Every structure is written in C-alpha cells, then in structure tokens.
N, C-alpha and C positions, 0 to 999 in steps of 0.2 A: 917326894915333895915338888921335884921337878918334872917330874912325868906326869904329875896332877895336873902342872899349869902350863903344860901343852894340852894335855889331856882337854882339857875345859878352853881353853882357846882354838881347837880344832872345830869342837863342838858352835863357836860362836859362830866362827868363822863358814858351818856346815847352817848355818839358822839363817843367818845375814843373806846368804847364796840363795838358799830355796825363798824371803822374807823377797829379796830382790825377782826372781825367779818371778815369782807370783803377782809382783810388782806390776812387773812387766806384761806376765800376760794377759790381767784384769786393765794396765793401760790401752791393749792395742787392740781385748776386747770390746773394748767405749770411741775407740777411736775407728771400729769397724761398726758401732750402734750407730753412729753421727755419720758418718758416710753412707747408712742404707738411710738412713734414717734424712739425710736433702735429697737421695734421688728418691725418693716418696714422697718427699714435697716435690722438688720437680715437677717430678709423673703428672700430681693431681694439680697441679697449680696450669703446668701445660693444657693436663683437658680443660680443667674450667676456662681456658685460653679460648680454647677450639670453639667449646660449646658454646658461650659470647659470639663465637666472629659466625658459628653456624644460627644463632637466634641471630646478630643483624643483617646479615644475611637476609634468611625468611622476611624479616620485615621488611629491606627492600625488594623484594620478589611480591608480594604482598601489594606496597606501595605503586610499581611497576603496576601489576595487574587493573587494580582501581585504578589509574590513569586510563589506564587502553581498553576501559570499558567508557570509564566518560568522555574519553578519541570517539568511539567506534558511535555512540549513542548520539556526543553532536553532529557528528557528520550522518547520523541516519536522519538526525533532526534539519538537519540542512535542506538534504535531502525531497524531505515529506516537504516541506518549505519552498524547496525550489519548485515541483510537480504541483502544488495547492497553485502556487504563482503560472501556471504554466498553464493552468487546467482553466483557471480565472480566466488570462486572458485569454483563450480560444473561448472560450462564453460567453468575452463581450465580445469578440469578434464577430462571432456567432450573433449575437443578436441589434447587434450592429445592421449587418448586412439583415440579417430581417429586417428591421426597419427599413435600411431604403426600396427591398423591396416590395415595400406594402406602400411606402410612402408614390415610386416608381408605380405601379397600382393603381392610386386614388388619382395621381398627374394625369395616367391614360386616359385614367374611363373619365375626368373634366373633359383634358383637350385631347383630344384622341390624334392620330396623325393621320387616320383615314376612314371618310366620311361611309363607309362600310356596314353598317347597322350587326352586331356578331356578338353574344356571349364567352365568355371564356372565366375557367375554375383557375383559381390560380391559391398556391398558398398553402398547400392541405398540410395540418401539421397531425400528428400522433403521439402519447403521452399513453403510457404505460397506466392502468387500475388496481387496486390490488388482487384481484383475477387476473393470474399467469397469464392467461388467451385474450383476455379482452384489452379495446382498448381504444381513449377516447378518437374521436376523430372532431377533425373541426376543416371547415374544405370554403375558401371564399369563392364566391360568382361577383360576377361585374359585367354592363353593358356597355362596349364600349359603338360612337359613333350613330347618328339617325337623330331623334330625336326628345330619345332616352324616355322614350313611351317604357308604361307600366311591361311587367311582361310575367307571365307564368311558363311554370311547366318543372318538370321531374329530372333529377338526377341520378342514374344504376351508376352503381358500385360497385364492383368484381375486385378480387386476392389474385391477384399470378404470384405461384410456388412453385413446392416441392411437396409433397406429401410420398411419404416411402423413394422419395429418389426419383419421381416422374412427377414431371411438370403437367400439372393442371392450373383451373382457374379455376375460384369458388365464388361462384355468383350473387346478386350480390341477398338473395333470397336462404342462401345458406351462411352469407356472413352478418350481414346487418342485424343490428334489435329493430325489432319486427315494430318494437312501441313508439319507436321517434320514427317521425316522415322526412324522407328525402324533397318534399315538393318543396320549390319556389317560387317568390313572387316578388318583385324588386323594381326599381326602379329607375338605381345612381352599381350598390353593390346590397350585397347579403350573405350572414356568413350561416352556413348548413351546420348545426353540429347532431356527430348521432356514434351509435359501440359498434364499432366491430366487436363480430366475438369468431376467434380459429379454431378450427377440432383441432384436438393432439398427433403431435405426430409433424403436424403444417407446420413446414418451412418458406414464413412469406419473405417476395424477394419487391414486388410492386401491388402499387393498388390503381384501378385502370375506373378513370370518372369519365363519366360520356355526358353529357348536359343535353335535355330534348326540351324546347322551349315545345309550348302549345299551339305559339304560332306557326303558319304552312310560310310568312313571310323570312323568316331565321333558321335557318344551319343546326344539324346538328353535329355537336361537336365535339370528340375525343383526348382527353388528356390522360398521361401514365406519371403519375409519380411514384418516385423508390423509394422502398420502403424502411424509413429511420423516427424511432425514434427520441422525441423531446424529451430531453432531461427537466426535469418539476425543479 
C-alpha cells in the first residue's frame, strides 16, 4: 500500500514536470513570435517612412524644376523686352536722323550757301517687296542756287556689286523696271520712284546715280549710295 502511494506521487511529479516543460516551451515560442512580429513591424514602418521621405524629396525636386523654368522664362521675356526697346530706340534715332537730313535738304534748297545753280540727288531709300529680288526705290532731287527756274532731265541708275564673286556694275537697262520713268521736271525738288530688280545670285553694294539735266548751263552730277534696305 505504501509502495503504491509512492508510485502515484512519482507519476504526479513526472506529469507536473512535463507540464511545466510544455508551458515553458510554449512561453518561449510565444515570446520569440512576438519578437519577430515587432521586428517585422519595425521594418515595415521604417520602409514606409523611407518611402514617405522619397515622395517628399520628389515633390521638392519637381517644385524646384518648375521654379527654374519660371525663372528662365522670366529672364527670356526680360531679354526680349530689352531687345525690343533697343530696336525701337535705334529705329527712333534713325528716323530722327532721316528727318533732320530732310529738313537740312529743304533748307539748303530754299537758302543755298552758294549762288551757283546745280542739281543734287539726295536721300535714296530702298524698301523690300514681296519678290525677294525686287526693291522699291525713292530718290529725292533738288535744285540749288540760281533763280530756281524749272529744270528737266534724266536720271540714270546703276547698281554695283558682286556676281559669282566678281565685281560688276549692272546698268539701268538691266536693273530698272522699264515701266517706270526716270525723267524729272521740277523747280525746287522732286521725288522719283521706281523699282530695282536684281538678277539671281547678285550681291548689291552700292547704287550709282547720275543726274543729267537737259540744259547745257547745268552740269551732270554723280552720286553713290550704299545699298541699305529700310525697314518698313
């Protein structure tokens, strides 16, 4: 009887020990799982934080690029405005110089410094047309000195330049529109208008003008004007 009681106690002790070991193993497993879960959560949270920082940096980069584009556009607009103002000033100065020259021309006709009667070609203007090789021409003629009697005559026009790299002078018959007359008749001044048509490949440099009056009392006069196209 006593032996049976001891055997029962040993069995209980063994089962208690086994149960304690199982409980300990279960607690260790739970603790390990919790630790792994915390590590996983920490990794996920860290990755999300990095992704958020990357998104912020990308937004900041995009904003910086947009600001750079706006700045470049503002600089370009400012430069264009400055160039436009400079061009307007150049045009204004050119116009003032042209008007001053015209006034001086008229003054010299009405109040000549010399009493010698003579004819003068002045203020030749060239403007472009729809045709790339055709140009409208305006030439001002004036009479100086004398009694300002009516004068008649002829103006001959030629163009000096380069053709295939060689210096040539194109006579009036080769450059002037034949439908327009270069005859003049005036007392004080007259503006002659015509059209110059150049051959392909010709590079104009100067317009040569000879004023030939009908009267033997007046001398022929020769003038040269640099080729320059007036902006419309």
